N, C-alpha and C positions, 0 to 999 in steps of 0.2 A: 608485428613480428614477422620475420621472413619464414617461408614455408620450411626451409631447412632447419631453422632454429626450433620451430614447432615440432618437427619430426624427432629431433634429438631430445628435446625437453620432455616429450610425452612417451618416450620409448618404453619406460617401465609400466605404463598403463596399457600397452598394446597386447593383443592376443598373439599367438604364435604365427598366425597367417599375416597379421598386420606387420609384425616384425620382419617377415620375409619380404613384404612389399616395401617397407621403409629401407631395408638393406639394399634392395635392388635399385631404388630411386637414388640413394646416396652414392651408389657405385656407378650410376649411369646418368648423371645430371644433364649432360648435353643431349641425351636422347629423349627424355621424358616428355618434353614439350611437343614432340612430333608423334607421340604414341596415344592410342585410345585405350579404353578399359580392357577390351579383348586382348590386345597385344601385351599389356602389362600383366594381365591375369595369366596368359599363356606362358610368359617368361618366368613368373613366380610360382606356377603350378597351383593357382588358386582360382576361385570363381570370380566372375565379373562383379557379382554382388559384394564380394570381399573388398574389391578395389574401391567400390562406391562407399562402403562402410568406413574404409580407411580415410577417405576424403572427409566424410562427415565427422569422424573421430577428431580430426584436426580443426573442426569448427566451420567447415565449408558446407554449402547447401547441397553440393554434389560434386562429381568429378569435373564438370566444365568450369565451375568457379575455382576449384583447386588448380586446374591447369592454367587459367588466366593469371592467378596470383603467382604461380610457379614461374610462368613466362616473364612476368614483371620482375621477379627476383633475379632471374638469370640475366635479364637486360641490365639491371643495376650492377650485377656482378661483372658483366663485360666492361661496363664503363669504368668501374673501379680498377679493373686489371689494366686498362689502357692508360690510366693516370698513375699507375704504379703504387696503388694502395695495397699493401701486402697484408693479407689476413691468413696467416699460416701458423703452425706450431712454432714456438720459440726453440731454437737449438743452441747448444753450447758453442757452436762454431760461428754463430751470427756475429757480424760486426756491429759496432755501436749504431751506425746509421740504420741498419735493418731492425735493430731492437727498438729504436725510437719510432720507426714507421709502424711496426707491428703492434706495439703497446698503445700508441696513440690511436690507431685505427680501431683496435679491439675495444678500447674504452668508449670511443665514440659510438661504435656499433651497439654496445651493450646498452647505452643510454637510449638510443633510438628504438631498440627492440623492447626495452622495458616500457618506454612511452607508448608503444603500439599496442601493448596488452593491458595498459592501466584501465581499470574500471573507475571512472570518476565518481560514480555513486558510492563505491566502497570507500574512496578517499573522503567523500562528504560525510559518510556515517562515522568514520574514524575520527574526524575533526570534531564532530558533535559530541561523541563519547568523551574525548579527551577534554574538551572545554567544560564539560559538566561533571567530570570525575572528582571525587573527594581526594583520592590518592591514585597515582599512576605508577605501576611497577613496570620497569623496562627490563626485559630479559634478553640475553644473548651470550654466546660463548665463542671463544676463538676470535676470528676476524669479525664475526657478527657482534661480538662483545665490544669491539672497538667502535662500531657504528652505534651500538646501544649507548655507550658513554657519550658519544657526540650528541645524540638525541637528548639525553639527560641534561647536558650542559645547555642545549638550546631551549629546552622547556624551563630550565632554571632562569635563563635570561628573561623569560616572559612571566616570571613569578609563579609558575605552576608547581604544584606539589608532586614532584616525581622522585623515584628512588631507583638507583641502578647499582646493585651490590653484586660482587663476584663470589662471595663466600656462600656456598650452597646451604650450609646449616643455618646461617643467619637469614637467608632467603626463605627457607622452610618455616622458620619461626615467624617471619614477617607475613608470609602468605596467610597464616592463621588469623591475622587481624583484619583481613579484607572482607568486604561484603558487596552486595549488589550495587552500591554507590561508587565502587572503585573500578579501575581498569588495569588490565595487563596488556602491555604492548610487547610482543615477542618477535624477535628477529632471528631467523634460522634458515639459511638457504636451503638445505636439504630437508629440514623439518624432522630430523631423526635423532637429534642429540638427546640422550636418555635423561640426563639431569634436568634439562630445560623442559622436556616433555612431562616429567613427573611434577614439576612445579606448576605447569599450565593445567595439568589434570586436577591438582589440588585446588587451584583457583576456580576451576570450572565447577567443582563440587559446592563452592560457596556462592555460586551464581554471579561471579565477577564477569564483566564484559571482557572478552578476549579479542584482541586485534593481532592478527598474524601477518608477517611479511616473510613469505617463503617462495620457493619455486612454484609455478602454476600447477604442476601435476600433484595428484593426491599424495599426502604424507601425513604421518600421525599428528604433528602439531597443527597443521592447517585444518585437519578434520575436526579438531576441537574448537576452532575459532568461530566466533560470532561474525566477525568481519574479516574477510580474507583479501589481502593485497598481494599481488603477484609480481615477481621479478623473473627475468630471464638471464641465463648465463650460458655463454658458449663454453663447451667443455673441451679443453685441449690440455697440453702437457705443461711442464715447468711451473706447477703450482698456480697457473694463471686463473684457474677456476675460482680459487679463493680471492685473488686480486679483483677479478671482474665482478664477483658477487658483491664485494664491498662497494664498488662504483655504483652498481644497480641499487643497492640498499641506501646509500647516501643520497641518491637522487630522490628516492621516496621520502626520506627524512626531510630534505630541503623543501620539497613540495608542501609537506604538512606544516613545517615551521613557517614558511612564508605565508601560507594560507591563514594560519593562526594570527600572524601579525596583521594582515590586511583586514581581518574580521574584528579586531579590537585595537585599532591604531593608537588610541589614546593611552590604553594600558601598556601596550608594547613600547611606545615612545618613552613612557615614564621609566619602565624597568630597564630597557636597553640604554636609554639616555643616561640614567643614573650610573649604570655599569661602565659606560664609556668614560664618563667624567671621573669616576673613581679610579679607573685604570690609568687615565691620563695624568692624574695627580701624582702618580708614583713613577712617571717616566721622566728621564733626564732631559 
């Protein structure tokens, strides 16, 4: 994930001093690569130690590693500018050509950034839990609910026992039937949807394995999960946060779906092959 994306994604977890540093960096992107900790600390009216802690908060060993990664990102950004890849807010005055460029680049960028933060071990654990679960409850609301349905259909193709229900009261009743042999797969970009949180909390009481797909920063749903899978979303205007979160989430779903197929090819071929044949029989 790019340094800028990390700064934006982790904003809510930062202290007041770290927020001052992040604000300065985002406002002076072209200068940071030439500055040291003393200069940044002086501009932000914080200590040099605060600048170092800021770099470590983002996952770097220290400021030098942060600066190297930042410089690499700025180099990539310069190349993208030269080939006219536009990554800006969408405006009502944009022509169709600009819209095509902005949305195509934004979606591509989201997939790359999501890939860069993926923990393969978490994906492995999620796959193992899903393969061995008696029942799989898939939860999601809004745009995340659309992705939840997609995952439900994919698991159905593999003959796996999954449920994806939109009615809250039916879900509450169903959650009461779960036990430690079951799994809840919850998709929620912000991780703060109250209804979904309450359902996950009830499942947690019953020792159900919880797999979450949320933003990487701490949030209520992620904090309840046994297995945490992270996505990244660029936050800008025109409802594009919801659109880009869907792209990131679908990427995770496709990875898990294909991994499940490759690990049991014979079973997958049987179910998917039967489904294709059945559908083809009804085509003209």
